[in-house]
C-alpha positions in Angstrom: -12.3 16.5 51.5 -14.3 16.0 54.7 -18.0 15.4 55.1 -19.5 17.1 58.2 -22.9 16.7 59.9 -25.2 19.5 61.0 -28.3 18.7 63.1 -31.1 21.1 64.1 -30.7 22.0 67.8 -31.4 25.2 69.7 -27.7 26.1 69.3 -27.7 25.6 65.5 -31.0 27.2 64.6 -31.9 30.8 63.8 -34.4 32.7 61.6 -32.5 35.7 60.5 -29.3 36.6 58.5 -26.7 38.7 60.2 -23.0 39.2 59.9 -23.0 39.2 63.7 -24.1 35.6 64.2 -21.2 33.3 65.1 -20.7 30.2 62.9 -21.7 26.8 64.3 -19.5 24.9 61.9 -16.3 25.8 59.9 -15.3 23.9 56.8 -12.7 24.1 54.0 -13.6 24.6 50.3 -14.4 21.3 48.8 -16.0 19.9 52.0 -19.5 18.6 52.2 -22.1 19.0 54.9 -24.9 16.5 55.5 -27.6 18.7 57.0 -31.0 17.9 58.7 -33.5 20.6 59.1 -36.9 21.4 60.8 -39.7 22.6 58.6 -40.2 26.4 58.0 -42.4 26.9 61.1 -40.0 25.3 63.6 -42.2 22.2 64.1 -41.0 19.4 66.3 -43.8 17.1 65.3 -46.0 16.6 62.2 -49.5 18.0 61.7 -52.7 16.3 62.8 -54.8 14.3 60.3 -56.8 17.4 59.5 -53.7 19.5 58.9 -53.6 21.3 62.2 -50.0 22.2 62.9 -48.0 20.3 65.5 -46.0 21.8 68.3 -43.1 24.1 67.6 -39.7 24.4 69.1 -39.6 26.7 72.0 -38.3 29.1 73.3 -37.4 31.3 70.4 -35.7 34.7 70.4 -38.0 37.3 68.7 -35.0 39.1 67.2 -32.7 36.2 66.2 -35.5 33.7 65.3 -37.9 35.9 63.3 -38.1 33.8 60.2 -37.8 30.2 58.9 -36.0 27.6 61.0 -32.5 27.8 59.5 -29.5 25.6 60.3 -26.1 27.4 60.4 -24.3 29.6 59.9 -21.6 27.6 58.2 -18.3 29.4 57.8 -16.1 28.5 54.7 -12.5 29.2 55.3 -10.9 31.5 52.8 -14.3 33.0 51.7 -14.0 36.8 51.2 -16.3 39.6 50.0 -16.4 39.7 46.2 -16.0 35.9 45.8 -18.8 33.5 44.9 -19.9 30.6 47.1 -20.7 27.5 45.1 -23.2 25.0 46.5 -23.5 21.7 44.8 -26.8 20.0 45.9 -26.6 16.2 46.4 -29.2 13.8 47.5 -32.1 15.3 49.5 -34.2 13.0 51.7 -37.3 14.6 53.1 -38.9 13.7 56.4 -42.0 11.5 56.6 -44.6 14.3 56.8 -45.5 17.7 55.4 -48.2 20.3 55.3 -49.7 22.9 53.0 -51.9 25.8 54.1 -53.8 28.6 52.4 -55.5 31.6 54.1 -56.1 32.4 57.7 -53.0 34.3 58.6 -52.3 38.0 58.0 -50.1 38.7 55.1 -50.3 40.7 51.8 -51.4 37.7 49.7 -54.3 36.7 52.0 -55.4 40.3 52.4 -55.4 40.7 48.6 -57.5 37.5 48.1 -59.8 38.3 51.0 -59.0 35.0 52.9 -57.8 36.4 56.2 -60.1 34.2 58.3 -61.0 31.1 56.2 -58.2 28.5 55.6 -57.5 25.2 53.9 -54.9 22.8 55.4 -53.5 19.6 54.0 -51.5 17.0 55.9 -49.1 15.0 53.7 -47.5 11.6 54.2 -44.1 11.6 52.3 -42.7 8.3 50.9 -39.1 8.7 49.9 -39.0 5.2 48.4 -41.8 5.8 45.9 -41.2 9.6 45.6 -44.8 10.4 46.3 -46.6 12.7 48.7 -50.2 11.8 49.7 -52.6 14.0 51.6 -55.6 13.2 53.9 -57.9 13.1 50.9 -55.9 10.5 49.1 -54.6 13.0 46.6 -51.0 12.2 45.5 -48.3 14.2 43.8 -44.7 13.5 42.7 -42.1 14.8 45.1 -39.1 17.0 44.0 -37.6 18.1 47.3 -35.5 21.3 47.6 -34.7 24.0 50.1 -36.6 27.3 49.9 -34.0 29.2 51.8 -30.3 29.1 51.1 -28.3 32.2 51.7 -25.8 34.4 53.6 -25.9 37.7 55.3 -25.0 41.1 53.8 -22.4 43.3 55.5 -24.8 44.5 58.2 -25.0 42.9 61.6 -28.7 44.0 61.9 -30.8 40.8 61.8 -32.7 40.5 58.5 -35.7 38.0 58.6 -35.4 35.1 56.2 -38.7 35.8 54.5 -37.4 37.7 51.4 -34.7 36.9 48.8 -31.7 39.2 48.6 -28.4 39.3 46.5 -26.8 36.8 49.0 -29.8 34.4 48.7 -32.4 33.9 51.3 -36.0 32.8 50.6 -35.4 32.0 46.9 -38.1 29.3 46.7 -36.7 28.1 43.4 -38.1 24.6 42.8 -35.3 23.9 40.3 -32.7 23.7 43.0 -33.1 19.9 43.5 -30.6 17.1 43.7 -27.9 17.5 41.0 -28.0 21.3 40.7 -25.5 24.0 41.5 -26.1 27.4 43.1 -23.8 30.4 42.9 -24.2 33.2 45.5 -22.1 36.4 45.9 -20.3 36.6 49.3 -20.5 39.8 51.3 -18.7 38.9 54.5 -15.6 36.9 55.5 -16.4 33.2 55.9 -19.6 33.5 53.9 -21.8 32.4 56.8 -24.2 30.2 54.9 -27.5 29.0 56.4 -30.2 26.6 55.0 -33.8 25.6 55.7 -37.4 25.8 54.6 -37.7 22.3 53.2 -40.2 21.6 50.5 -41.2 18.1 49.3 -42.8 19.7 46.2 -43.8 23.1 44.9 -45.4 24.6 41.8 -44.1 27.6 39.9 -44.4 29.8 43.0 -46.1 29.4 46.3 -49.6 30.5 45.2 -51.1 29.8 48.6 -48.0 31.1 50.4 -46.8 27.5 51.0 -45.6 24.5 49.1 -45.5 21.0 50.8 -43.6 22.3 53.8 -41.5 19.6 55.5 -38.4 18.8 57.5 -35.4 17.2 55.8 -34.0 14.0 57.2 -30.8 14.7 55.3 -29.3 16.7 52.4 -25.8 16.6 51.1 -24.4 20.1 50.3 -20.8 20.5 48.9 -19.2 24.0 49.1 -16.5 25.7 47.1 -15.3 29.2 46.3 -14.7 31.0 43.0 -13.4 34.5 42.2 -14.6 34.3 38.7 -17.6 36.4 37.5 -17.3 38.5 40.6 -20.5 40.2 41.7 -20.5 43.3 43.9 -22.2 42.7 47.2 -24.1 45.6 48.7 
């Protein structure tokens, strides 16, 4: 069993799922990957004290990068359509900062709530040692870090933005997928082509404002395996 390392660089980042994207790493079943990620909005620095977003990674391709900042794809040797990819989630260490925002950008949630212009932004300091996140108002919450996006492409090579969940995963935003849990996803293409991103330091039962505590991840240990039991048919 081998442990690999995957860092966020221009060559390892993308925002869409497609069977046409070449893998940046190939591993064997049973191998682990220690992955670091940017936050969902491709930030290369944390927010200002008032929550104003920091600078983002540029340049970005409007077709390939239309979504969260994802690391991958990771190819798993021997993975075939009809099998399941098993992801065991080990220790997750978030970065030192995070942010939460509500309102101000066009989407269905904000339009429904009538908050297309007003916004609220929180800047968080994340302390992995204490397990607490504290914002600029001194409010503190317990951290339970997880990835909002874990998934693979379907059979199509047409890029699919990472924003929505699909049978092969994607923007699942399941706050239960913390350290010590296991995720099963049905494989649609040879090699699986797994990608991960959208780190959260904490989130409630759903992203009511459209965001959790969005953050980069300094490191997360993911171990991969394959199973042909409980085969699910991939579209």
